[in-house]
mmCIF file of the N, C-alpha and C atoms, coordinates in Angstrom:
data_MODEL
# 
_entry.id   MODEL 
# 
loop_
_atom_site.group_PDB 
_atom_site.id 
_atom_site.type_symbol 
_atom_site.label_atom_id 
_atom_site.label_alt_id 
_atom_site.label_comp_id 
_atom_site.label_asym_id 
_atom_site.label_entity_id 
_atom_site.label_seq_id 
_atom_site.pdbx_PDB_ins_code 
_atom_site.Cartn_x 
_atom_site.Cartn_y 
_atom_site.Cartn_z 
_atom_site.occupancy 
_atom_site.B_iso_or_equiv 
_atom_site.pdbx_formal_charge 
_atom_site.auth_seq_id 
_atom_site.auth_comp_id 
_atom_site.auth_asym_id 
_atom_site.auth_atom_id 
_atom_site.pdbx_PDB_model_num 
ATOM 1   N N  . MET A 1 1  ? 1.520   -1.139 -0.132  1.00 0.00 ? 1  MET A N  1 
ATOM 2   C CA . MET A 1 1  ? -0.486  -0.314 0.233   1.00 0.00 ? 1  MET A CA 1 
ATOM 3   C C  . MET A 1 1  ? 0.917   0.882  0.100   1.00 0.00 ? 1  MET A C  1 
ATOM 4   N N  . THR A 1 2  ? 0.622   2.458  -0.404  1.00 0.00 ? 2  THR A N  1 
ATOM 5   C CA . THR A 1 2  ? 1.302   3.583  -0.705  1.00 0.00 ? 2  THR A CA 1 
ATOM 6   C C  . THR A 1 2  ? 0.789   3.766  -0.200  1.00 0.00 ? 2  THR A C  1 
ATOM 7   N N  . GLN A 1 3  ? 2.290   4.744  0.749   1.00 0.00 ? 3  GLN A N  1 
ATOM 8   C CA . GLN A 1 3  ? 1.875   5.849  2.083   1.00 0.00 ? 3  GLN A CA 1 
ATOM 9   C C  . GLN A 1 3  ? 0.638   6.749  1.077   1.00 0.00 ? 3  GLN A C  1 
ATOM 10  N N  . VAL A 1 4  ? 0.250   7.493  0.235   1.00 0.00 ? 4  VAL A N  1 
ATOM 11  C CA . VAL A 1 4  ? -1.106  8.353  -0.018  1.00 0.00 ? 4  VAL A CA 1 
ATOM 12  C C  . VAL A 1 4  ? -2.079  7.350  0.131   1.00 0.00 ? 4  VAL A C  1 
ATOM 13  N N  . ALA A 1 5  ? -2.135  5.904  -0.179  1.00 0.00 ? 5  ALA A N  1 
ATOM 14  C CA . ALA A 1 5  ? -3.294  5.075  0.727   1.00 0.00 ? 5  ALA A CA 1 
ATOM 15  C C  . ALA A 1 5  ? -3.509  5.265  1.710   1.00 0.00 ? 5  ALA A C  1 
ATOM 16  N N  . GLN A 1 6  ? -2.354  4.549  1.899   1.00 0.00 ? 6  GLN A N  1 
ATOM 17  C CA . GLN A 1 6  ? -2.080  4.704  4.106   1.00 0.00 ? 6  GLN A CA 1 
ATOM 18  C C  . GLN A 1 6  ? -3.108  5.898  4.548   1.00 0.00 ? 6  GLN A C  1 
ATOM 19  N N  . GLY A 1 7  ? -2.509  6.891  4.447   1.00 0.00 ? 7  GLY A N  1 
ATOM 20  C CA . GLY A 1 7  ? -2.976  8.483  4.785   1.00 0.00 ? 7  GLY A CA 1 
ATOM 21  C C  . GLY A 1 7  ? -4.083  8.595  4.228   1.00 0.00 ? 7  GLY A C  1 
ATOM 22  N N  . VAL A 1 8  ? -4.722  7.816  3.423   1.00 0.00 ? 8  VAL A N  1 
ATOM 23  C CA . VAL A 1 8  ? -6.410  8.313  3.002   1.00 0.00 ? 8  VAL A CA 1 
ATOM 24  C C  . VAL A 1 8  ? -7.008  7.351  4.344   1.00 0.00 ? 8  VAL A C  1 
ATOM 25  N N  . ARG A 1 9  ? -6.835  6.385  4.211   1.00 0.00 ? 9  ARG A N  1 
ATOM 26  C CA . ARG A 1 9  ? -7.678  5.358  5.045   1.00 0.00 ? 9  ARG A CA 1 
ATOM 27  C C  . ARG A 1 9  ? -7.015  5.847  6.776   1.00 0.00 ? 9  ARG A C  1 
ATOM 28  N N  . GLU A 1 10 ? -6.181  6.404  7.009   1.00 0.00 ? 10 GLU A N  1 
ATOM 29  C CA . GLU A 1 10 ? -6.242  6.660  8.355   1.00 0.00 ? 10 GLU A CA 1 
ATOM 30  C C  . GLU A 1 10 ? -7.006  8.110  8.261   1.00 0.00 ? 10 GLU A C  1 
ATOM 31  N N  . VAL A 1 11 ? -7.203  8.845  7.451   1.00 0.00 ? 11 VAL A N  1 
ATOM 32  C CA . VAL A 1 11 ? -8.242  10.382 7.296   1.00 0.00 ? 11 VAL A CA 1 
ATOM 33  C C  . VAL A 1 11 ? -9.478  9.813  7.453   1.00 0.00 ? 11 VAL A C  1 
ATOM 34  N N  . LEU A 1 12 ? -10.095 9.244  6.687   1.00 0.00 ? 12 LEU A N  1 
ATOM 35  C CA . LEU A 1 12 ? -10.871 8.645  6.723   1.00 0.00 ? 12 LEU A CA 1 
ATOM 36  C C  . LEU A 1 12 ? -11.004 7.888  8.427   1.00 0.00 ? 12 LEU A C  1 
ATOM 37  N N  . ALA A 1 13 ? -10.599 6.859  8.288   1.00 0.00 ? 13 ALA A N  1 
ATOM 38  C CA . ALA A 1 13 ? -10.864 6.462  9.649   1.00 0.00 ? 13 ALA A CA 1 
ATOM 39  C C  . ALA A 1 13 ? -11.100 7.595  10.780  1.00 0.00 ? 13 ALA A C  1 
ATOM 40  N N  . HIS A 1 14 ? -10.085 8.728  11.182  1.00 0.00 ? 14 HIS A N  1 
ATOM 41  C CA . HIS A 1 14 ? -10.459 9.629  11.778  1.00 0.00 ? 14 HIS A CA 1 
ATOM 42  C C  . HIS A 1 14 ? -11.711 10.282 11.922  1.00 0.00 ? 14 HIS A C  1 
ATOM 43  N N  . VAL A 1 15 ? -12.161 10.303 11.073  1.00 0.00 ? 15 VAL A N  1 
ATOM 44  C CA . VAL A 1 15 ? -13.367 11.215 10.814  1.00 0.00 ? 15 VAL A CA 1 
ATOM 45  C C  . VAL A 1 15 ? -14.383 11.054 11.217  1.00 0.00 ? 15 VAL A C  1 
ATOM 46  N N  . LEU A 1 16 ? -14.829 9.041  10.730  1.00 0.00 ? 16 LEU A N  1 
ATOM 47  C CA . LEU A 1 16 ? -15.572 8.005  11.011  1.00 0.00 ? 16 LEU A CA 1 
ATOM 48  C C  . LEU A 1 16 ? -14.966 7.491  12.401  1.00 0.00 ? 16 LEU A C  1 
ATOM 49  N N  . ASN A 1 17 ? -14.454 7.744  13.315  1.00 0.00 ? 17 ASN A N  1 
ATOM 50  C CA . ASN A 1 17 ? -14.039 7.647  14.473  1.00 0.00 ? 17 ASN A CA 1 
ATOM 51  C C  . ASN A 1 17 ? -14.059 5.412  14.107  1.00 0.00 ? 17 ASN A C  1 
ATOM 52  N N  . ARG A 1 18 ? -13.157 5.242  13.092  1.00 0.00 ? 18 ARG A N  1 
ATOM 53  C CA . ARG A 1 18 ? -12.445 4.052  13.246  1.00 0.00 ? 18 ARG A CA 1 
ATOM 54  C C  . ARG A 1 18 ? -11.242 3.864  13.249  1.00 0.00 ? 18 ARG A C  1 
ATOM 55  N N  . THR A 1 19 ? -10.798 2.982  13.175  1.00 0.00 ? 19 THR A N  1 
ATOM 56  C CA . THR A 1 19 ? -9.583  2.130  12.767  1.00 0.00 ? 19 THR A CA 1 
ATOM 57  C C  . THR A 1 19 ? -9.619  2.102  11.515  1.00 0.00 ? 19 THR A C  1 
ATOM 58  N N  . PRO A 1 20 ? -8.273  1.925  10.470  1.00 0.00 ? 20 PRO A N  1 
ATOM 59  C CA . PRO A 1 20 ? -7.668  2.290  9.079   1.00 0.00 ? 20 PRO A CA 1 
ATOM 60  C C  . PRO A 1 20 ? -8.051  0.894  8.541   1.00 0.00 ? 20 PRO A C  1 
ATOM 61  N N  . ASP A 1 21 ? -7.639  -0.390 9.095   1.00 0.00 ? 21 ASP A N  1 
ATOM 62  C CA . ASP A 1 21 ? -8.119  -1.757 9.161   1.00 0.00 ? 21 ASP A CA 1 
ATOM 63  C C  . ASP A 1 21 ? -10.134 -1.023 8.332   1.00 0.00 ? 21 ASP A C  1 
ATOM 64  N N  . GLU A 1 22 ? -10.526 -0.712 9.017   1.00 0.00 ? 22 GLU A N  1 
ATOM 65  C CA . GLU A 1 22 ? -11.693 -0.885 8.323   1.00 0.00 ? 22 GLU A CA 1 
ATOM 66  C C  . GLU A 1 22 ? -12.495 0.028  7.807   1.00 0.00 ? 22 GLU A C  1 
ATOM 67  N N  . ILE A 1 23 ? -11.842 1.103  6.833   1.00 0.00 ? 23 ILE A N  1 
ATOM 68  C CA . ILE A 1 23 ? -11.447 1.664  5.890   1.00 0.00 ? 23 ILE A CA 1 
ATOM 69  C C  . ILE A 1 23 ? -11.044 0.839  4.382   1.00 0.00 ? 23 ILE A C  1 
ATOM 70  N N  . ASP A 1 24 ? -11.669 0.535  3.717   1.00 0.00 ? 24 ASP A N  1 
ATOM 71  C CA . ASP A 1 24 ? -12.118 0.154  2.875   1.00 0.00 ? 24 ASP A CA 1 
ATOM 72  C C  . ASP A 1 24 ? -12.152 0.879  1.094   1.00 0.00 ? 24 ASP A C  1 
ATOM 73  N N  . LEU A 1 25 ? -11.061 1.129  0.587   1.00 0.00 ? 25 LEU A N  1 
ATOM 74  C CA . LEU A 1 25 ? -10.482 1.912  -0.582  1.00 0.00 ? 25 LEU A CA 1 
ATOM 75  C C  . LEU A 1 25 ? -10.801 1.678  -1.455  1.00 0.00 ? 25 LEU A C  1 
ATOM 76  N N  . GLY A 1 26 ? -11.488 0.680  -2.285  1.00 0.00 ? 26 GLY A N  1 
ATOM 77  C CA . GLY A 1 26 ? -12.703 0.465  -3.096  1.00 0.00 ? 26 GLY A CA 1 
ATOM 78  C C  . GLY A 1 26 ? -13.964 0.738  -3.254  1.00 0.00 ? 26 GLY A C  1 
ATOM 79  N N  . MET A 1 27 ? -14.229 1.228  -1.381  1.00 0.00 ? 27 MET A N  1 
ATOM 80  C CA . MET A 1 27 ? -15.757 1.320  -1.884  1.00 0.00 ? 27 MET A CA 1 
ATOM 81  C C  . MET A 1 27 ? -15.887 2.718  -1.961  1.00 0.00 ? 27 MET A C  1 
ATOM 82  N N  . ARG A 1 28 ? -17.246 2.802  -2.106  1.00 0.00 ? 28 ARG A N  1 
ATOM 83  C CA . ARG A 1 28 ? -18.368 4.427  -2.387  1.00 0.00 ? 28 ARG A CA 1 
ATOM 84  C C  . ARG A 1 28 ? -17.826 4.910  -1.075  1.00 0.00 ? 28 ARG A C  1 
ATOM 85  N N  . ILE A 1 29 ? -16.490 6.558  -1.001  1.00 0.00 ? 29 ILE A N  1 
ATOM 86  C CA . ILE A 1 29 ? -16.642 7.031  0.330   1.00 0.00 ? 29 ILE A CA 1 
ATOM 87  C C  . ILE A 1 29 ? -17.782 7.398  1.117   1.00 0.00 ? 29 ILE A C  1 
ATOM 88  N N  . ILE A 1 30 ? -18.867 7.701  -0.264  1.00 0.00 ? 30 ILE A N  1 
ATOM 89  C CA . ILE A 1 30 ? -20.233 8.254  1.091   1.00 0.00 ? 30 ILE A CA 1 
ATOM 90  C C  . ILE A 1 30 ? -20.768 6.834  1.367   1.00 0.00 ? 30 ILE A C  1 
ATOM 91  N N  . GLU A 1 31 ? -20.687 5.997  1.065   1.00 0.00 ? 31 GLU A N  1 
ATOM 92  C CA . GLU A 1 31 ? -21.282 4.406  1.203   1.00 0.00 ? 31 GLU A CA 1 
ATOM 93  C C  . GLU A 1 31 ? -20.132 3.531  2.841   1.00 0.00 ? 31 GLU A C  1 
ATOM 94  N N  . LEU A 1 32 ? -19.412 4.020  3.030   1.00 0.00 ? 32 LEU A N  1 
ATOM 95  C CA . LEU A 1 32 ? -18.530 3.914  4.363   1.00 0.00 ? 32 LEU A CA 1 
ATOM 96  C C  . LEU A 1 32 ? -19.429 4.261  5.773   1.00 0.00 ? 32 LEU A C  1 
ATOM 97  N N  . PRO A 1 33 ? -19.045 3.158  5.993   1.00 0.00 ? 33 PRO A N  1 
ATOM 98  C CA . PRO A 1 33 ? -20.079 3.621  7.720   1.00 0.00 ? 33 PRO A CA 1 
ATOM 99  C C  . PRO A 1 33 ? -19.659 4.238  7.850   1.00 0.00 ? 33 PRO A C  1 
ATOM 100 N N  . GLY A 1 34 ? -21.414 5.355  8.646   1.00 0.00 ? 34 GLY A N  1 
ATOM 101 C CA . GLY A 1 34 ? -21.616 6.666  9.648   1.00 0.00 ? 34 GLY A CA 1 
ATOM 102 C C  . GLY A 1 34 ? -20.532 7.771  8.658   1.00 0.00 ? 34 GLY A C  1 
ATOM 103 N N  . MET A 1 35 ? -20.572 7.473  7.185   1.00 0.00 ? 35 MET A N  1 
ATOM 104 C CA . MET A 1 35 ? -20.369 8.656  6.059   1.00 0.00 ? 35 MET A CA 1 
ATOM 105 C C  . MET A 1 35 ? -21.472 9.475  5.923   1.00 0.00 ? 35 MET A C  1 
ATOM 106 N N  . ASP A 1 36 ? -21.420 11.014 6.047   1.00 0.00 ? 36 ASP A N  1 
ATOM 107 C CA . ASP A 1 36 ? -22.131 11.513 5.545   1.00 0.00 ? 36 ASP A CA 1 
ATOM 108 C C  . ASP A 1 36 ? -22.629 12.991 4.997   1.00 0.00 ? 36 ASP A C  1 
ATOM 109 N N  . SER A 1 37 ? -22.665 14.030 4.687   1.00 0.00 ? 37 SER A N  1 
ATOM 110 C CA . SER A 1 37 ? -22.005 15.306 4.423   1.00 0.00 ? 37 SER A CA 1 
ATOM 111 C C  . SER A 1 37 ? -21.234 15.847 4.769   1.00 0.00 ? 37 SER A C  1 
ATOM 112 N N  . LEU A 1 38 ? -20.920 16.061 6.349   1.00 0.00 ? 38 LEU A N  1 
ATOM 113 C CA . LEU A 1 38 ? -20.510 17.118 7.008   1.00 0.00 ? 38 LEU A CA 1 
ATOM 114 C C  . LEU A 1 38 ? -19.267 15.879 6.923   1.00 0.00 ? 38 LEU A C  1 
ATOM 115 N N  . HIS A 1 39 ? -19.339 14.512 7.517   1.00 0.00 ? 39 HIS A N  1 
ATOM 116 C CA . HIS A 1 39 ? -17.899 14.078 7.634   1.00 0.00 ? 39 HIS A CA 1 
ATOM 117 C C  . HIS A 1 39 ? -17.262 14.061 6.268   1.00 0.00 ? 39 HIS A C  1 
ATOM 118 N N  . LEU A 1 40 ? -18.195 14.145 5.129   1.00 0.00 ? 40 LEU A N  1 
ATOM 119 C CA . LEU A 1 40 ? -17.490 14.136 3.697   1.00 0.00 ? 40 LEU A CA 1 
ATOM 120 C C  . LEU A 1 40 ? -16.085 15.376 3.465   1.00 0.00 ? 40 LEU A C  1 
ATOM 121 N N  . VAL A 1 41 ? -16.942 16.735 4.015   1.00 0.00 ? 41 VAL A N  1 
ATOM 122 C CA . VAL A 1 41 ? -16.198 18.195 3.460   1.00 0.00 ? 41 VAL A CA 1 
ATOM 123 C C  . VAL A 1 41 ? -15.228 17.768 5.320   1.00 0.00 ? 41 VAL A C  1 
ATOM 124 N N  . GLU A 1 42 ? -15.531 17.726 5.915   1.00 0.00 ? 42 GLU A N  1 
ATOM 125 C CA . GLU A 1 42 ? -14.406 17.245 6.699   1.00 0.00 ? 42 GLU A CA 1 
ATOM 126 C C  . GLU A 1 42 ? -12.734 16.946 6.900   1.00 0.00 ? 42 GLU A C  1 
ATOM 127 N N  . ALA A 1 43 ? -13.158 14.840 5.735   1.00 0.00 ? 43 ALA A N  1 
ATOM 128 C CA . ALA A 1 43 ? -12.714 14.512 5.246   1.00 0.00 ? 43 ALA A CA 1 
ATOM 129 C C  . ALA A 1 43 ? -11.193 15.312 4.070   1.00 0.00 ? 43 ALA A C  1 
ATOM 130 N N  . VAL A 1 44 ? -12.354 16.210 3.428   1.00 0.00 ? 44 VAL A N  1 
ATOM 131 C CA . VAL A 1 44 ? -11.726 16.188 2.246   1.00 0.00 ? 44 VAL A CA 1 
ATOM 132 C C  . VAL A 1 44 ? -10.793 17.728 3.326   1.00 0.00 ? 44 VAL A C  1 
ATOM 133 N N  . THR A 1 45 ? -11.324 18.562 3.947   1.00 0.00 ? 45 THR A N  1 
ATOM 134 C CA . THR A 1 45 ? -10.279 19.457 4.739   1.00 0.00 ? 45 THR A CA 1 
ATOM 135 C C  . THR A 1 45 ? -9.389  19.197 5.574   1.00 0.00 ? 45 THR A C  1 
ATOM 136 N N  . VAL A 1 46 ? -9.267  17.793 5.563   1.00 0.00 ? 46 VAL A N  1 
ATOM 137 C CA . VAL A 1 46 ? -7.802  16.982 6.927   1.00 0.00 ? 46 VAL A CA 1 
ATOM 138 C C  . VAL A 1 46 ? -6.974  16.191 5.959   1.00 0.00 ? 46 VAL A C  1 
ATOM 139 N N  . ALA A 1 47 ? -7.620  16.480 4.645   1.00 0.00 ? 47 ALA A N  1 
ATOM 140 C CA . ALA A 1 47 ? -6.508  15.730 3.329   1.00 0.00 ? 47 ALA A CA 1 
ATOM 141 C C  . ALA A 1 47 ? -5.949  17.049 2.869   1.00 0.00 ? 47 ALA A C  1 
ATOM 142 N N  . GLU A 1 48 ? -7.047  18.183 2.505   1.00 0.00 ? 48 GLU A N  1 
ATOM 143 C CA . GLU A 1 48 ? -5.864  18.978 1.792   1.00 0.00 ? 48 GLU A CA 1 
ATOM 144 C C  . GLU A 1 48 ? -5.225  19.377 2.727   1.00 0.00 ? 48 GLU A C  1 
ATOM 145 N N  . ALA A 1 49 ? -5.145  19.286 4.417   1.00 0.00 ? 49 ALA A N  1 
ATOM 146 C CA . ALA A 1 49 ? -3.905  19.969 5.087   1.00 0.00 ? 49 ALA A CA 1 
ATOM 147 C C  . ALA A 1 49 ? -2.691  19.038 5.507   1.00 0.00 ? 49 ALA A C  1 
ATOM 148 N N  . ARG A 1 50 ? -3.090  17.661 5.080   1.00 0.00 ? 50 ARG A N  1 
ATOM 149 C CA . ARG A 1 50 ? -2.543  16.776 5.595   1.00 0.00 ? 50 ARG A CA 1 
ATOM 150 C C  . ARG A 1 50 ? -1.452  16.838 4.522   1.00 0.00 ? 50 ARG A C  1 
ATOM 151 N N  . TRP A 1 51 ? -2.128  16.976 3.222   1.00 0.00 ? 51 TRP A N  1 
ATOM 152 C CA . TRP A 1 51 ? -0.920  17.199 1.965   1.00 0.00 ? 51 TRP A CA 1 
ATOM 153 C C  . TRP A 1 51 ? -0.722  18.337 1.259   1.00 0.00 ? 51 TRP A C  1 
ATOM 154 N N  . GLY A 1 52 ? -1.210  19.648 2.720   1.00 0.00 ? 52 GLY A N  1 
ATOM 155 C CA . GLY A 1 52 ? -0.871  20.956 1.293   1.00 0.00 ? 52 GLY A CA 1 
ATOM 156 C C  . GLY A 1 52 ? -0.527  21.184 0.108   1.00 0.00 ? 52 GLY A C  1 
ATOM 157 N N  . VAL A 1 53 ? -2.381  20.272 0.319   1.00 0.00 ? 53 VAL A N  1 
ATOM 158 C CA . VAL A 1 53 ? -3.425  20.710 -1.548  1.00 0.00 ? 53 VAL A CA 1 
ATOM 159 C C  . VAL A 1 53 ? -4.453  21.884 -1.389  1.00 0.00 ? 53 VAL A C  1 
ATOM 160 N N  . LYS A 1 54 ? -4.751  21.692 -2.193  1.00 0.00 ? 54 LYS A N  1 
ATOM 161 C CA . LYS A 1 54 ? -6.481  22.877 -2.116  1.00 0.00 ? 54 LYS A CA 1 
ATOM 162 C C  . LYS A 1 54 ? -7.009  22.040 -3.821  1.00 0.00 ? 54 LYS A C  1 
ATOM 163 N N  . PHE A 1 55 ? -8.297  20.870 -3.459  1.00 0.00 ? 55 PHE A N  1 
ATOM 164 C CA . PHE A 1 55 ? -8.417  20.786 -4.561  1.00 0.00 ? 55 PHE A CA 1 
ATOM 165 C C  . PHE A 1 55 ? -9.528  21.065 -5.103  1.00 0.00 ? 55 PHE A C  1 
ATOM 166 N N  . ASP A 1 56 ? -9.620  21.759 -6.833  1.00 0.00 ? 56 ASP A N  1 
ATOM 167 C CA . ASP A 1 56 ? -10.886 22.504 -7.534  1.00 0.00 ? 56 ASP A CA 1 
ATOM 168 C C  . ASP A 1 56 ? -11.272 21.618 -7.269  1.00 0.00 ? 56 ASP A C  1 
ATOM 169 N N  . GLU A 1 57 ? -12.389 21.870 -7.203  1.00 0.00 ? 57 GLU A N  1 
ATOM 170 C CA . GLU A 1 57 ? -13.851 21.201 -6.227  1.00 0.00 ? 57 GLU A CA 1 
ATOM 171 C C  . GLU A 1 57 ? -14.700 20.492 -7.906  1.00 0.00 ? 57 GLU A C  1 
ATOM 172 N N  . ASP A 1 58 ? -14.231 21.185 -9.321  1.00 0.00 ? 58 ASP A N  1 
ATOM 173 C CA . ASP A 1 58 ? -15.253 20.531 -9.912  1.00 0.00 ? 58 ASP A CA 1 
ATOM 174 C C  . ASP A 1 58 ? -14.223 18.531 -10.124 1.00 0.00 ? 58 ASP A C  1 
ATOM 175 N N  . ASP A 1 59 ? -12.693 18.303 -9.613  1.00 0.00 ? 59 ASP A N  1 
ATOM 176 C CA . ASP A 1 59 ? -12.185 17.868 -9.470  1.00 0.00 ? 59 ASP A CA 1 
ATOM 177 C C  . ASP A 1 59 ? -12.574 16.765 -8.665  1.00 0.00 ? 59 ASP A C  1 
ATOM 178 N N  . LEU A 1 60 ? -13.640 17.539 -7.365  1.00 0.00 ? 60 LEU A N  1 
ATOM 179 C CA . LEU A 1 60 ? -13.763 16.278 -6.606  1.00 0.00 ? 60 LEU A CA 1 
ATOM 180 C C  . LEU A 1 60 ? -15.182 15.970 -6.942  1.00 0.00 ? 60 LEU A C  1 
ATOM 181 N N  . PHE A 1 61 ? -16.060 16.264 -7.713  1.00 0.00 ? 61 PHE A N  1 
ATOM 182 C CA . PHE A 1 61 ? -17.230 15.664 -8.244  1.00 0.00 ? 61 PHE A CA 1 
ATOM 183 C C  . PHE A 1 61 ? -17.078 14.430 -8.469  1.00 0.00 ? 61 PHE A C  1 
ATOM 184 N N  . ASP A 1 62 ? -15.477 14.036 -9.629  1.00 0.00 ? 62 ASP A N  1 
ATOM 185 C CA . ASP A 1 62 ? -15.543 12.627 -9.652  1.00 0.00 ? 62 ASP A CA 1 
ATOM 186 C C  . ASP A 1 62 ? -14.734 11.992 -8.611  1.00 0.00 ? 62 ASP A C  1 
ATOM 187 N N  . VAL A 1 63 ? -14.684 12.058 -7.592  1.00 0.00 ? 63 VAL A N  1 
ATOM 188 C CA . VAL A 1 63 ? -14.197 11.210 -6.537  1.00 0.00 ? 63 VAL A CA 1 
ATOM 189 C C  . VAL A 1 63 ? -15.536 10.284 -6.176  1.00 0.00 ? 63 VAL A C  1 
ATOM 190 N N  . ARG A 1 64 ? -15.453 9.312  -6.389  1.00 0.00 ? 64 ARG A N  1 
ATOM 191 C CA . ARG A 1 64 ? -15.696 8.620  -5.713  1.00 0.00 ? 64 ARG A CA 1 
ATOM 192 C C  . ARG A 1 64 ? -15.920 7.125  -5.097  1.00 0.00 ? 64 ARG A C  1 
ATOM 193 N N  . THR A 1 65 ? -14.372 6.597  -4.673  1.00 0.00 ? 65 THR A N  1 
ATOM 194 C CA . THR A 1 65 ? -14.314 6.000  -4.164  1.00 0.00 ? 65 THR A CA 1 
ATOM 195 C C  . THR A 1 65 ? -12.818 6.261  -3.184  1.00 0.00 ? 65 THR A C  1 
ATOM 196 N N  . GLY A 1 66 ? -12.456 5.894  -2.145  1.00 0.00 ? 66 GLY A N  1 
ATOM 197 C CA . GLY A 1 66 ? -11.196 6.120  -1.296  1.00 0.00 ? 66 GLY A CA 1 
ATOM 198 C C  . GLY A 1 66 ? -9.693  6.095  -2.585  1.00 0.00 ? 66 GLY A C  1 
ATOM 199 N N  . HIS A 1 67 ? -9.933  4.664  -3.592  1.00 0.00 ? 67 HIS A N  1 
ATOM 200 C CA . HIS A 1 67 ? -8.817  4.867  -4.557  1.00 0.00 ? 67 HIS A CA 1 
ATOM 201 C C  . HIS A 1 67 ? -8.619  6.305  -5.462  1.00 0.00 ? 67 HIS A C  1 
ATOM 202 N N  . ASP A 1 68 ? -9.887  6.673  -5.662  1.00 0.00 ? 68 ASP A N  1 
ATOM 203 C CA . ASP A 1 68 ? -10.538 7.760  -6.923  1.00 0.00 ? 68 ASP A CA 1 
ATOM 204 C C  . ASP A 1 68 ? -9.582  9.106  -5.480  1.00 0.00 ? 68 ASP A C  1 
ATOM 205 N N  . LEU A 1 69 ? -9.539  9.145  -4.424  1.00 0.00 ? 69 LEU A N  1 
ATOM 206 C CA . LEU A 1 69 ? -9.283  10.183 -3.460  1.00 0.00 ? 69 LEU A CA 1 
ATOM 207 C C  . LEU A 1 69 ? -7.391  10.435 -3.502  1.00 0.00 ? 69 LEU A C  1 
ATOM 208 N N  . CYS A 1 70 ? -7.067  9.349  -3.682  1.00 0.00 ? 70 CYS A N  1 
ATOM 209 C CA . CYS A 1 70 ? -5.516  8.671  -3.580  1.00 0.00 ? 70 CYS A CA 1 
ATOM 210 C C  . CYS A 1 70 ? -5.447  9.338  -4.372  1.00 0.00 ? 70 CYS A C  1 
ATOM 211 N N  . ALA A 1 71 ? -5.721  8.932  -5.750  1.00 0.00 ? 71 ALA A N  1 
ATOM 212 C CA . ALA A 1 71 ? -5.107  9.752  -7.722  1.00 0.00 ? 71 ALA A CA 1 
ATOM 213 C C  . ALA A 1 71 ? -5.002  11.280 -7.098  1.00 0.00 ? 71 ALA A C  1 
ATOM 214 N N  . LEU A 1 72 ? -6.770  11.740 -7.122  1.00 0.00 ? 72 LEU A N  1 
ATOM 215 C CA . LEU A 1 72 ? -6.461  12.897 -6.979  1.00 0.00 ? 72 LEU A CA 1 
ATOM 216 C C  . LEU A 1 72 ? -5.815  13.730 -6.033  1.00 0.00 ? 72 LEU A C  1 
ATOM 217 N N  . ILE A 1 73 ? -5.277  12.945 -4.685  1.00 0.00 ? 73 ILE A N  1 
ATOM 218 C CA . ILE A 1 73 ? -4.094  13.864 -3.739  1.00 0.00 ? 73 ILE A CA 1 
ATOM 219 C C  . ILE A 1 73 ? -3.159  13.612 -4.690  1.00 0.00 ? 73 ILE A C  1 
ATOM 220 N N  . GLN A 1 74 ? -2.437  12.526 -5.731  1.00 0.00 ? 74 GLN A N  1 
ATOM 221 C CA . GLN A 1 74 ? -1.408  12.138 -6.545  1.00 0.00 ? 74 GLN A CA 1 
ATOM 222 C C  . GLN A 1 74 ? -0.890  13.444 -7.509  1.00 0.00 ? 74 GLN A C  1 
ATOM 223 N N  . GLN A 1 75 ? -2.136  13.388 -7.879  1.00 0.00 ? 75 GLN A N  1 
ATOM 224 C CA . GLN A 1 75 ? -1.918  14.198 -8.910  1.00 0.00 ? 75 GLN A CA 1 
ATOM 225 C C  . GLN A 1 75 ? -1.964  15.791 -9.045  1.00 0.00 ? 75 GLN A C  1 
ATOM 226 N N  . THR A 1 76 ? -2.460  15.934 -7.372  1.00 0.00 ? 76 THR A N  1 
ATOM 227 C CA . THR A 1 76 ? -2.741  17.400 -7.423  1.00 0.00 ? 76 THR A CA 1 
ATOM 228 C C  . THR A 1 76 ? -2.068  17.641 -6.499  1.00 0.00 ? 76 THR A C  1 
ATOM 229 N N  . ALA A 1 77 ? -0.726  16.673 -6.414  1.00 0.00 ? 77 ALA A N  1 
ATOM 230 C CA . ALA A 1 77 ? 0.004   17.058 -5.171  1.00 0.00 ? 77 ALA A CA 1 
ATOM 231 C C  . ALA A 1 77 ? 1.335   17.038 -6.612  1.00 0.00 ? 77 ALA A C  1 
ATOM 232 N N  . GLU A 1 78 ? 1.641   16.716 -7.919  1.00 0.00 ? 78 GLU A N  1 
ATOM 233 C CA . GLU A 1 78 ? 2.595   17.146 -8.746  1.00 0.00 ? 78 GLU A CA 1 
ATOM 234 C C  . GLU A 1 78 ? 2.018   18.405 -9.407  1.00 0.00 ? 78 GLU A C  1 
ATOM 235 N N  . ASP A 1 79 ? 0.990   18.054 -9.620  1.00 0.00 ? 79 ASP A N  1 
ATOM 236 C CA . ASP A 1 79 ? 0.722   19.844 -10.781 1.00 0.00 ? 79 ASP A CA 1 
ATOM 237 C C  . ASP A 1 79 ? -0.374  20.861 -9.247  1.00 0.00 ? 79 ASP A C  1 
ATOM 238 N N  . PRO A 1 80 ? 0.226   21.218 -9.062  1.00 0.00 ? 80 PRO A N  1 
ATOM 239 C CA . PRO A 1 80 ? -0.556  22.041 -7.975  1.00 0.00 ? 80 PRO A CA 1 
ATOM 240 C C  . PRO A 1 80 ? -1.682  23.193 -8.119  1.00 0.00 ? 80 PRO A C  1 
ATOM 241 N N  . SER A 1 81 ? -1.691  23.312 -9.730  1.00 0.00 ? 81 SER A N  1 
ATOM 242 C CA . SER A 1 81 ? -2.047  24.378 -10.457 1.00 0.00 ? 81 SER A CA 1 
ATOM 243 C C  . SER A 1 81 ? -3.598  25.124 -10.467 1.00 0.00 ? 81 SER A C  1 
# 
């Protein structure tokens, strides 16, 4: 597992008050146990702070799974424009 993937699991686990082992990055984020729109906003905010990035709102619409979020973090970190 990449460092970004492990970090995303940790962020989602923190927001949902779960352990990282309970987070399946292949699941739709909104379907994770306990996830709602407020938790989702918190997860995005925590991820942006953790990786020092700012996501484009349009790009966030394409994020469905934890894997999608990992890819967006990597893409944004490489090309922060």
